[in-house]
N, C-alpha and C positions, 0 to 999 in steps of 0.2 A: 188584165188581172186574171189570174188563174181561177178555175172553178173551185179548186181546193181552198183558196183564200177566202172565198165567199161562203163556204160551207160552215154552218154554225158548229162551234166546238161544244161537245157534250160536257157539262159541268163535272169536275172531278168530285169524288166522294167527300174530300175535305171541304168542298164548298157547302154541301148540305150539312155536314157536321158543324162547321163554324157558324153557318146561318142559323141552325137549330139552337146552338148554344147561346147565340146572341138573342134570339127571340125568347128563349126560356129565361135568360137573365133579365130581359126587359120586363117580362110578366112577373117573375118571382120578386124581383127587387121593387117593382112598382107596387105589388100587393103588400109587401112587408114594410116598405119605407116611404111609400107615397108615389103618386103618379109622376111627379116632377123628376124624382130620382130615376125612375124607369125610363122616362123620356130622355134624360141625360145620358143614359147608357146607349140609347139609340143614336144620339148625337155623336157620342164617341165612336160608334160603328161607322157613321158617315165620315167622320174625320179620318179614320183609318183607311177607308176606301179612297178618299180624296188624296191623302198623303201618298198612298201607294201608286195609284193610277197616274197622278201628276208627277211622280218621283220628286215631290216637293221637299227637298232637303235644304238645310241651312249650311251644313258642313261642306258639302261638295260645291255649293254655289260660292261660298267664300273662298274655298281652296282654288277654284278655277279662276276667280278674279285675282287672287294673290299671285298665282303662278303664270297665268296667261292673259290677264286683263280682259277676260270675257265676262261681261256684266249682265247677261240675260237673267240669271237667277237672282241677282241683287235687285234688278229693276222689277222683277215679279214681286219681291218682298216689299218694295216701295208701293206697288199697286195694292197689295194686301193691306198694308198699313193705312194707306190713304182711304180706302173704303171703310176700314174699321173706325178711324177717327170721325168720319162723316156720320157713321151710325152711333158710335159710342158717346161722343161729346154732348149732344143734345140730351140724351137719356141721363148721363151722369150729372149734367147741369141741373136737370129737373129733379133728380134723386129717385125717380120712379120710372118703370117701364112696364106697360100693360098691367098696371096695378101692383106690380112687385117693386119693393124697395131695392135699389141697386147701388153699388159702390164699386170703385175701381181698385186696382192694385197700385197703391201709391206708397213708396217706401223712402226711408232716409237715404241721403247720399253721403257716403263716408268711405273710410279705408276698407271696411269689410266688403262693400260693393265692388270697389276697384280690384282688390285682390281676388275676391271670389269669381268675378266675371273673367278676369285674366286666366285663372286656373281652369275655369270651365271652357274657355276658348281653346286652351292648350289641350284639354281632355277631348274636345271635339275631334281634333285631327288624329290623336292617338287612339282613342276609343272607336273611331270610325263613324260617329254620329252625334247628334244632339239629343235632347230629351225626346222630342217627338220622333226624330229619326230612329232612335233606339227602339221605341215601341213599334213603329210600323215595319221596320226591317225584321224584328223578332217575329211579328205576325206573318210577314212575308216569307219566313223560312230561313233567315240568315242565322246559322248556328253560332257563328262567332259573336254576333251581337247579344246572344244569351249570356255570354261571359261578361260583356260590357255591362249588361243590365244587372247581373248579380253584384258586381263590384260598384256599380252606380248606387245600388241600395246600401251597400256597406259604407261607401263614402258619405252618403247622406246621413247615416246614423252617426258616424264619427263627427260630421259637421254639427249635428245637434248637441253633441257633448261639449264642443268648443264655442257654441253660438254666443253664449253670454259674454265671453271674453272679447270676441271680435266686435260685438255690437256695443261694448263699453268704450271703444276707441272713438276718437273725434268724428263727428258727422254733422252734416247740415240737416235741418228739419225737412220732412217730406214736403215736396213742392209739386203742385199740379197746374198744368197750363189751363185747365178748365177753371180752377179757382182763381188764378192770377189774371186771366184775360177774358173769362167767360167762354161759353161754348163756341161762339162765332170767332172770337179772337184766337182761341186755341186752335181751331181748325185752320185758320189762315196761316198761323205760324208753323204748324205741323206740315201742311201741304207745301209750304215754301221750302222746308227742310227736305222733304221727300223729293221734290223736284230738283233741288240742288244735288242731292246724292245721285239721282238717276242721271242728271246731266253730266256729272263727273265721270260716271261709268262709261257713258257714250264717248266723251272726249278721250279718255284713256284707251278705250277699246279701238277707236278709229286711229289714234296715234300709233298703237302697236300693230294693228292689222290692216288699216286702210279702209275698213268697212265694218259694219256690225254683223254679228253672227246671225244667220237665218235660223228660224225655228225648224226643228226636225219635221219632215213630212211623213204622214201616215198613209199607207197604201190602201187600206180597207177600213174606212171609217164607219161602216154600217152598224157595227156592234161595239164601237169603241167605248160607249158610255158604261157598258157592263164589263168589257174585257180590257179596256185601256189600249194604249196609253192616252192620257188626256194632255192637251196643251198646258203648259205650266201656268199660263195666265188664268185658265179655267180653275186650276188648283188654287191660285191666289184668291180668286173671287169666292170659291167654295169655303176656304178656311176663314175668310173674313165674315161671311154670312153665318157659318157655324159657330164662330166665337160669339157673335151677336146673339145667336140662339141660346148659347150657354149663359150669357148675361141675363137674358130674359127669364130663363128657367131657374138658374142658381142664384141670381142676384149679384153675381160677381163674374169676372171673366174666366176664360179657360186657363187652367194651370195643370202641371204634371208632377213636379218633383216633390211636393209636400207628401204625396202618397208614398214615394220611395222611402222617405224618412219614417213614415208611419209603419210601413212594412218591415223596415229594419228594426224599429223599436219593438214591434209585436214579436218578431222572431227572436230578438235578444232576450225579451222577457220570457218567452217560451223555453229558452235555454237556461233560464234561472237568473238572468240579469235583472237590473232595476234601473229604469231611466227616469223615474218620477221625480227625482231630486235634481235632474239637470234643468238648467234655466229654461231651455227651449220648451220643455214639456210642462212647465209650470204656468204658462199663459193659459187663460181660460179656454180658448178654442182648442189648443193642442192637447190640453189635459182631458177635455171632453172627448176628443177623437181617440185618445189612447184608451180611455175606459169603455168606449162604445164598440160595437161590431164594426169590423173593417168594411163590411158591405154597406154600412150607412154613410161612408165617406164619399162625398161627391167625386173627388179626384180619383180615388181608387176605381169607382164604377166606370168613370169615363176612360181611364187607362185600359181597363180590361176590354171595354168596348172598342177602343182603337186597335188593340191587338187582334181581336176577332174580326173587325172590319177589314183590316189589312190581310188577314188570312183568307177571307172571302174573296177579296180583290185578287190576291196572288193566285188562288185556285181558279178563278174565272179566267185569268190571263194564261193559265197553264204553266205558271212559273214557280209553283210551290215545290221545291226540291232541295231540302236541307242537305248540306254537305258538312260532315263532321271531321273531315280531314283538314285541320287547321295548322299551319306552320307554327312552331314554338315561338318565334319572334312576334308573330301576329297575336298569339295568345297573350304574350307579355304586354304588348301594346294595349290590348283590350283591358287587361287588369289595371295597368297604370292609368289608362284613359278613363275607365269607369270610376276609379277612386277620385280622380281629379274632377270629373263631372259632378259626382254626388257631393263632394266636399265644397266645391265652388258654388254650386247652386244654393246650398244652405247659407253660405256667407253673403251671397249677393241678393238674397230675397227672391230667388227664382232663377229660371233657366232661359233658354231662347224663347220659350212660350210665356211663362209667368212674368219674367222681367222684361224681355225685349218686346215680343209681340203684344202681350196683354198690358205690359207696363206702359208702352208708348200709346197703345190704344186707350189707356186710362188717363193719358196726359201727364204721366209721372216723369219728372226729369231724371229719376234714377234709371229709367229705361234707356235714355240716351247715353248716360254714363256707362251703363252696362254694354251697350253696343260698341263704344269706342274701346273699352278695356278688353272685351271678349274678342274683338277683331285683332287687337294686338296679340292676344294669346294664340289666336289662329295662325298669325304670321310666324310665331316661334314654332308652333306645332307643325307647320308645313316644312320648316327647315329640319325638324327632327324625324319626320316620317321615313326618310331613307334608312335610318338606323333599324327600322322595324319591318319595312315593306320593301320587297325587291321588285324589279321590273319597272314598267311604265307607271309613273306617279299620278297620271291623270285618272280622275275618278270614273268608275263604271257608271252606266246610265242609271242603275238602280241604287247607287250609293247614296248616302244621306249627308 
């Protein structure tokens, strides 16, 4: 190993700027809106670092499995979910955690979930990321994902305009494994499903390649916890623990896209529009969020924390280098993908985090339906990618 590889890298100025912004945000928001909200911004920062350093994406993991039958990313997701249900189900069954009342994300199962998740899955492959992936790649300096984020917000706003119609369509009542089987029974059912999915990926990967893919080796691990990269399984464990921390602090799991809808509504009203008569914004919680400061919104604060945490991580890794030379076809895909992501997330009661990760961690059957429908959308998205992206279709290491 060369002496140069062992020489500590001097942090870039962006590291100090992003770190200072995160620290100031934690202090100011904690002072204005309570210590818990300030702590949640810090949790968001940790999520951003974990997502970036572990390159923990849902979009690329699914694309690689669809095109190459490589399942390492999918298996890491099953580990993340397994740890989560072990932590979540007892707390959700008890209804309290460390003295805080807690509840999960449990939603109806209907046409809106199936259609919304499918559209979201299609948008993942065209937009180039999921909800968490969009945030951490924006923080990491991916200029194209700024376009996806803008249209993600617009799509979310449009979704709130149509939300009442979609949710009026036939649907089954919300169902939770914790309520149906108890914490222990729900854990057993969930772990069996995770094991089955992981086993299927192993079988299909060995059938295609003869053996399983080895994890990438890192030559100089001395400073990897600051500069990355992290093993993907470390990222899986970190995300599960940080989602549990969110449950403890916020009283509910990690979510992302409700903030995009709120940002879109606030922006639309600033331009002179009025969303208050839309059904989505007439529920008590959404109406209160619309009237309050955006900085009092838990999801907003955590999203900003994720962006800043990813910026810190990218700067520490020496990889923050935005490139604004984006091909027109790629811009078009980002616009279409962003709209599909935002619209689909509203219809499906969440995204890859709120519906898939946190939904399944909450024991909600709608999370499993979301997984199947979104995966189908990804399959179509993979087929459409050559229309927008030239060259090798395999994802880059830092794609999401």
